[in-house]
LODREN-279962 format. One record per residue (C-alpha): residue in one letter; x, y, z. Coordinates in steps of 0.05 Angstrom, whole numbers, plus 5000, padded with zeros to 4 digits. Example, Ala and Ser with C-alpha at 12.3 -4.5 7.8 and 13.67 -1.06 7.14 Angstrom:
(site A,(5246,4910,5156))
(site S,(5273,4979,5143))
# end
This chain:
(site M,(4659,4828,5076))
(site K,(4734,4806,5083))
(site T,(4768,4854,5035))
(site A,(4848,4857,5030))
(site I,(4885,4911,5027))
(site L,(4954,4919,4984))
(site A,(4995,4968,4983))
(site D,(5063,4996,4945))
(site I,(5067,4935,4906))
(site H,(5124,4974,4863))
(site A,(5120,4925,4796))
(site N,(5147,4861,4850))
(site R,(5096,4807,4808))
(site E,(5136,4761,4857))
(site A,(5106,4793,4917))
(site L,(5037,4806,4890))
(site E,(5020,4733,4871))
(site A,(5042,4705,4931))
(site C,(5002,4756,4979))
(site L,(4947,4744,4931))
(site A,(4944,4673,4939))
(site H,(4956,4671,5020))
(site A,(4892,4731,5023))
(site R,(4846,4678,4977))
(site R,(4865,4624,5020))
(site H,(4840,4670,5086))
(site G,(4779,4680,5046))
(site A,(4793,4748,5018))
(site E,(4723,4775,4981))
(site R,(4748,4834,4950))
(site F,(4809,4885,4934))
(site A,(4830,4952,4952))
(site L,(4896,4975,4921))
(site L,(4931,5043,4960))
(site G,(4975,5055,4895))
(site D,(5051,5053,4889))
(site F,(5041,4990,4832))
(site V,(5100,5012,4788))
(site N,(5170,5042,4795))
(site Y,(5236,4995,4837))
(site G,(5215,4922,4808))
(site A,(5216,4899,4738))
(site D,(5149,4879,4730))
(site P,(5112,4940,4721))
(site I,(5077,4915,4661))
(site A,(5045,4848,4693))
(site C,(5035,4883,4763))
(site L,(4981,4937,4732))
(site D,(4955,4885,4687))
(site I,(4933,4843,4758))
(site V,(4914,4916,4788))
(site R,(4862,4929,4739))
(site E,(4830,4858,4745))
(site L,(4831,4864,4820))
(site A,(4810,4928,4817))
(site A,(4741,4923,4773))
(site G,(4713,4889,4836))
(site G,(4738,4937,4885))
(site A,(4784,4995,4889))
(site A,(4839,5026,4877))
(site V,(4877,5094,4882))
(site R,(4941,5127,4860))
(site G,(5006,5129,4889))
(site N,(5058,5182,4880))
(site H,(5101,5138,4848))
(site D,(5039,5126,4794))
(site E,(5038,5189,4793))
(site A,(5110,5206,4767))
(site A,(5115,5149,4729))
(site L,(5054,5197,4686))
(site G,(5114,5245,4689))
(site G,(5129,5305,4738))
(site L,(5163,5284,4829))
(site A,(5224,5255,4786))
(site E,(5262,5315,4824))
(site E,(5235,5301,4884))
(site M,(5271,5237,4894))
(site N,(5329,5203,4898))
(site P,(5378,5182,4847))
(site V,(5364,5100,4856))
(site A,(5291,5119,4856))
(site R,(5294,5164,4796))
(site E,(5336,5125,4752))
(site A,(5292,5078,4761))
(site L,(5233,5120,4750))
(site Y,(5264,5137,4682))
(site W,(5266,5066,4671))
(site T,(5184,5043,4684))
(site R,(5156,5101,4632))
(site R,(5198,5064,4588))
(site Q,(5162,5010,4597))
(site L,(5091,5035,4602))
(site G,(5044,5041,4538))
(site A,(4987,5076,4533))
(site G,(4938,5041,4566))
(site E,(4971,5034,4629))
(site R,(4985,5109,4624))
(site D,(4905,5124,4624))
(site F,(4900,5067,4672))
(site L,(4938,5107,4723))
(site A,(4913,5176,4704))
(site A,(4848,5158,4712))
(site L,(4866,5127,4786))
(site P,(4821,5181,4844))
(site H,(4874,5204,4901))
(site G,(4819,5175,4946))
(site A,(4769,5130,4936))
(site I,(4703,5102,4990))
(site L,(4693,5022,5002))
(site G,(4639,5000,5041))
(site D,(4647,5052,5100))
(site A,(4726,5059,5094))
(site L,(4772,5111,5066))
(site L,(4831,5089,5023))
(site V,(4883,5131,5002))
(site H,(4959,5114,4994))
(site A,(4992,5180,5034))
(site S,(4941,5201,5080))
(site A,(4865,5234,5083))
(site D,(4898,5292,5098))
(site K,(4922,5336,5035))
(site P,(4924,5262,4994))
(site A,(4944,5295,4932))
(site T,(5015,5320,4972))
(site W,(5025,5260,4995))
(site P,(5045,5271,5067))
(site Y,(5085,5218,5099))
(site I,(5054,5192,5168))
(site I,(5107,5188,5205))
(site G,(5080,5192,5277))
(site A,(5021,5209,5323))
(site P,(5011,5277,5300))
(site Q,(5014,5258,5217))
(site A,(4960,5198,5244))
(site T,(4919,5254,5282))
(site R,(4903,5302,5220))
(site C,(4896,5247,5186))
(site L,(4844,5217,5223))
(site M,(4816,5288,5234))
(site A,(4807,5309,5149))
(site A,(4769,5234,5141))
(site E,(4691,5233,5146))
(site Q,(4698,5156,5154))
(site T,(4726,5122,5217))
(site V,(4767,5070,5189))
(site V,(4825,5100,5141))
(site F,(4877,5053,5104))
(site A,(4934,5068,5078))
(site G,(5003,5058,5056))
(site H,(5064,5103,5025))
(site V,(5113,5088,5099))
(site H,(5123,5013,5089))
(site Q,(5112,4986,5150))
(site P,(5053,4952,5175))
(site L,(5023,5001,5233))
(site L,(4961,5020,5267))
(site Y,(4935,5078,5296))
(site H,(4870,5093,5340))
(site L,(4836,5155,5363))
(site P,(4779,5168,5410))
(site M,(4721,5195,5377))
(site E,(4718,5245,5422))
(site S,(4790,5268,5421))
(site A,(4791,5339,5449))
(site G,(4857,5345,5459))
(site T,(4882,5274,5451))
(site G,(4921,5251,5413))
(site A,(4920,5175,5362))
(site R,(4960,5130,5390))
(site T,(5003,5075,5365))
(site F,(5000,4993,5366))
(site A,(5044,4952,5325))
(site P,(5012,4892,5304))
(site T,(5023,4822,5305))
(site P,(5021,4782,5242))
(site G,(4956,4737,5248))
(site V,(4930,4770,5302))
(site S,(4869,4792,5290))
(site I,(4849,4860,5325))
(site P,(4775,4886,5332))
(site L,(4762,4951,5310))
(site S,(4720,4989,5372))
(site A,(4652,5032,5339))
(site R,(4680,5084,5395))
(site R,(4744,5098,5361))
(site R,(4779,5126,5293))
(site W,(4817,5068,5259))
(site L,(4885,5089,5216))
(site I,(4908,5017,5176))
(site M,(4985,5025,5151))
(site A,(4975,4969,5109))
(site G,(5063,4957,5099))
(site S,(5082,4938,5032))
(site V,(5081,4886,4985))
(site G,(5134,4898,4937))
(site Q,(5191,4931,4981))
(site P,(5186,4920,5064))
(site R,(5223,4971,5095))
(site D,(5216,4937,5173))
(site G,(5274,4893,5173))
(site N,(5230,4835,5162))
(site C,(5236,4809,5080))
(site A,(5163,4787,5069))
(site A,(5114,4816,5044))
(site A,(5061,4853,5078))
(site Y,(4981,4860,5073))
(site S,(4924,4870,5117))
(site L,(4858,4834,5113))
(site Y,(4796,4880,5131))
(site D,(4727,4836,5160))
(site D,(4676,4889,5162))
(site R,(4609,4856,5180))
(site P,(4577,4887,5226))
(site G,(4589,4867,5301))
(site A,(4654,4833,5282))
(site R,(4693,4884,5244))
(site A,(4766,4870,5262))
(site V,(4837,4885,5219))
(site T,(4886,4823,5205))
(site F,(4955,4835,5196))
(site F,(5003,4789,5147))
(site R,(5082,4764,5122))
(site V,(5078,4728,5077))
(site P,(5146,4700,5049))
(site Y,(5155,4695,4970))
(site D,(5207,4689,4921))
(site H,(5244,4752,4937))
(site P,(5311,4725,4904))
(site G,(5279,4704,4840))
(site A,(5254,4781,4844))
(site A,(5321,4807,4854))
(site R,(5347,4771,4798))
(site K,(5293,4805,4756))
(site I,(5313,4874,4777))
(site V,(5385,4857,4765))
(site A,(5377,4833,4693))
(site A,(5341,4892,4671))
(site G,(5384,4934,4677))
(site L,(5358,4970,4742))
(site P,(5403,4994,4806))
(site G,(5426,4939,4847))
(site T,(5412,4971,4905))
(site L,(5336,4958,4889))
(site A,(5356,4878,4894))
(site W,(5391,4885,4955))
(site R,(5335,4918,4994))
(site L,(5280,4858,4982))
(site S,(5332,4812,5018))
(site R,(5348,4857,5069))
(site G,(5271,4884,5082))
(site Y,(5293,4956,5076))
# end
């Protein structure tokens, strides 16, 4: 089965809809959603409506911005993120809050583990910024395939099943090129960000996972979308202009 993996939507409806259309054209049969559905962007309600519908046939986990929207964590954010967070909290109704509150920190979908940040202490939101953190994540998971977001950059780590004395290695994927996932390794797939890429490429990012026995593979994609339109909506909502500027720069 082909599963589209989408992380860090951040209330960017234009990016989300573009990724969904692209994934369906490429045969996606279900969707796995890795958290941070809200904050930064101008469409939290619309994005949550879409996420809720997709999660009914797939899976969704909680991100730190989703948790912050329910209260707390604001003091850990920079001033721009905090201002956007306060605006986001005012938009959410009881239904949206109930949905976010019910999201788990991790979920199993088929043979894979889904988390927002890391399988290693997922509720504390550690950032995977290199091989040491990736190794801890992979060793903390019972599953041999882990999908995560949080860092807003698409990347792949792998670790031999017999990992004594070794650490995870990094692989920078080429968009559109299928990567076979050998059963002799553990795999950590960092899906990138749908709604706020931070790798210098303003195109939305997501990945497509094929879990068929003997043909297990993942493909990373970049999808152009109407980022000027999303940016205009951020400005019109009275959100910090920096958040609009970032969409056009991919930072």
